[in-house]
N, C-alpha and C positions, 0 to 999 in steps of 0.2 A: 540573582545576587543580592544578599540582604545584609546591610551593615548595622540594622537596628541593635542597640544595645552594646555594640562595641566600644572598647576603650581604643585611644590613639596616643601611645606613649612614645613610639619610635616609628619613623616612616615604614620601616620594614614589617610593621604590624599588618599592612595592607599589601596584597598582591598588586601587580601592575595592573591587572584587570579591574580590582576594585578602586585603585587611584584612577583609572580611566573613567569609572563610573562617577566619581567625584567631578572630574574636569568636564564630562559631558553635561552633567546638571549645572555646574557653575557658568558653562557657556549659554546655556538657555537663560540663566539668570541675567547675564550680562546683556543678552539681547532683549530681554523683557522683564525688568526687575519688578515692575507693578505687578506683574501676573502672579508673583510669589509673596505678595504683601500680607497675605492672612494665613499663611500655611502653618505658622507656629502659634496662632492665637491660643491663650491658656497655657502655653509653655513658658517654663522659667530657666534662664540661665544663671548658674551660680559661678562667680568669678572669685578665685582664690589667689591673689596676687601677694606673694611673700617678699617681693622685691619690686622696684619701680618698673613701670612699663607705661608707655604713651600709645604707641601704635597698635601693639598686640591686644592690650586691653580694650581700647576704643573701638578697634576694628571687630573685635568679638561682640561688643555691645552694640555697635552700629548694625552688625550682621543680623542679631537677634531681634532688634527693634524694627529693622526692615522687613522681617518676616512676620511681624505682628505680635512677637513675644515680649516677656518682661525680664528684668534683671534685677538680682540682688548679689550682694557679697561684700567684699573688702579689697581695696587697693593697696593696703599697707598693713603689714603684720603687726605693727605697733598698735593699730586702732582696732584689734581683734582679740579674742581671748588667747590668742597665741602668746601675747604679752604677759599672760598670766601663768604661762607654762603649760598651756593645753597641747595634747600630742596631736601629729598630723591624723592619727587614726580616729581619734574622737572628733576633731573638727569636721573631717570627711564624712563620718558616719551622721553627724547632725546636718550638715549642709546637703548631703545626698538625699535627706528626707525633705528638705525645703525646696529642692530645685530638681529638675528634670535632666540636665546635663551641666557638667562642672568643667571649668578651664582652670588650671592650675600653673602658676609660675613659681619656681623656688630656686633659691641659690645652690642648694644642695643637689647634687647628681643622684637621680633615682628616687627623689621625693614624689614625683607624680605616679611612679610605677607602685610605690608603696601605697599611695592614696587609693589606686584603683583597686587595690586588694581588699579595701574596706568599704568601698563605695557601692551603693545599690543603683546609682546613676551612671552613665557613661562618663569617663574622665578623659579630658583632652589636655596633653601636655603642652602648656603655653611657653615652655623653655626651662630646662633644668641645668644650672650652672653652666659649665663648658660642654655639656653632653650633646642633648638634642633640642631641636626646635621644629617638630614635625609640621606644624601649620604654616611655618615661614617656608618650609619646603614645598608644601602644596601650593602656597602663593608663588613661589619661584617657577616651579613646573607649569602652573596654569599661565604665567607670563609668557615662558618659552613657548608653550604650545600655541597660545593666541597670536604672538607676534612672530614666530618662526614656522608655525604651520605643523611642527612635529617636536618630540623631546629627544628622540635618539639621534645619533651621528654627528654631534656638534663637538668642536674643540673649545673647551670651557677653561677659561683661566681665572683662578682664584688668587687675589691679591691682598696682602696685608696679615692681619692676625689669623693665622691658620691653626695656632696651637690652642687657643682658648675660644675659637669662634665657633659656638653651637650652630650657627646658621650654615657654615661651611661644612662641619661634620655631618649635619643632616642631609645637605644637598648633595655632596659628593658621594655619600653612601647610596642615596637613591638613585642619582644618575648612572652610578656605575652598573645598575641593574638593567639599564637600557643599552642596546646593542650600539657598537662602534662609537663609543664616547671616548675622548682623549682629553687628559686634564694637564694644564700648565699650572704649577703651583709657584708663587712668586711671594717670597717672605724674607724677612731677615733670618739668620741661623737660629736666632733665639726664639722664633715664633714658627717654626716649620711646623707642619702637619705632624701630629703624634705618629712616631714610627710604627706602633702597633696597629693603628688604623690603617695606615697605607699598605703595610705587609698583608693584613687581613683581605683589604680590597683586591689586591694584585692576585692573592692566592684564590679567592672566590671568583673573581670575574675576569681575570687576565687582562686588565685595563692597562693603557699606556699612559704613564706619568713622567712628566718632565719637571724638574725642580731647578729654579733659578732665583737670584737676588735682583735680577734686571727687569724692570718693569717694561722697557720699550724693546728688549731683544727679540721676542717673539710676536710683537704686536700684529704683524702682517698676517700671522697664522690664526688668530683668534676670532672665533664666532660670537662667543660671549665673554664678557669680561665682568667679573663679580668683584667689586671693590668692598672691602671692610674697613672699618675703624680700628686703630689701636686701642684696646679696651683698657681703659685706666683702672676700672673696678676689678679686673682680675689679676693686676700687678700686686705684689706684696712689697715692693721696693719702688719708691717714687723716683730714684734716680735711673732705674731701669727704664721706666715708663717714658721720661723725659728724653732719653737717649734714643728711644725707638719711635716715639709718637709721630715724627715727620718722615718716617722711612720712605713713604710712597705718596706722592701728591700728583693726582692726574689733572692735566690741564689740556687745553685745545692743541698746543704745540706737540704734545706727546702722542696725539692721535693722527699725526700726519701720514703714518704708514698703516693705519688701521683700514680694515675693509669697510666699504661704504655701507653694508648692511650689518655691521657688527653692533651687538646690543651691549649697553653699559649698565649693569644691574648694582643695587646696593640695598642691603635689608633695612637701612636707616636705624638710628639716627647717624648723620655724617657729622664729623667735626670739621677737618680741613683736607682730607683724603681726596676730594674730588672739587676742583676749583668752580666757582658760580660761572665761569666763562663756558663750562661744558654743559650747563643746564640747557641751553638753547640749541645744543647740537641734537639733530634727529635721533642719533644713536642712543641718546640718554633716555632710559625708560624707568629710571627708579621711582618716579612719582606715580606713573601709570602702574608700576608694579605694586606700590602701596594700595592703590586703588582696587586692583585685582585681589588683595587679600580679603576685602570684604566678602567678595563673591565665593572665593575658596572656603572661607568660614561659613558662609551662609549654606552652601551646599553639603559641607561636611556635618554641621549640626542637623540639618533636615533629614539626612541619611542615617545619622546615629539615633535621632528620635523617632525614626520611621513614621514620618508624617506623609500625608498623601501629597506627592509632587507632581501628579498628573494633572496640572492646571488645564491641559488642552481638553481633557476629557470631562470636565465639569460643565 
């Protein structure tokens, strides 16, 4: 199985077997990170961030640096030639000749897909509008696999902004491909999962979906609770955001009926949807989840670059 030279725009670009290859390598890196500290020497990551990012951009940079590689790029479109009117195609053509692998975040859906059509280097979608966020999905799946021992067969609840949340769209689309997954969707009516996505997933995978506005109603059934923030930047109307922003706030009291081994995940950043009193609960894994993001991206880039990852055979 060879991922060298491939793009990752949508989690469905990879088969489940290919995803498993990423997770197996990530697991080895988790167990012995130092063994992989030189595998990307001489390789360059190009970062093309057309909108703000902290965790995604820095975790990609950390991942490449931890493998001995280098970084170039921009973290704000205003500081690049984009501000002069340069097209995505031209920017990517040039950066593709400067770097060996590119990661792109863009506010417009489909922009990384367009970039991949003009790039000579592998393009990784670092998030496009409210559409997809495949490396967050890799991070989430790796976290589930590491802490639950398997990815399939869980009851997963998504809570918060399910309409605009690209992390939710990516993860539920990918988890639907794994056997015996059940989903509980918790959101205000205005922020429900897009009907087209829900219908498509039910048609393709015959999954079970329960929708509710009540965070605590199904708490005893949940294996994984995936909290999300209400995203101010996705709203056109300040009043609508203000009305909905505090719809769900998870605190220790609301976990009284939760399973002892339930996992609480969050793609971060959080605002106030998870109280700080939850941080000390052993079920809260969102900071560990962020750490696993480095390993997921290390493994992904190593495989897309086709570098020698057989450190045991050296």
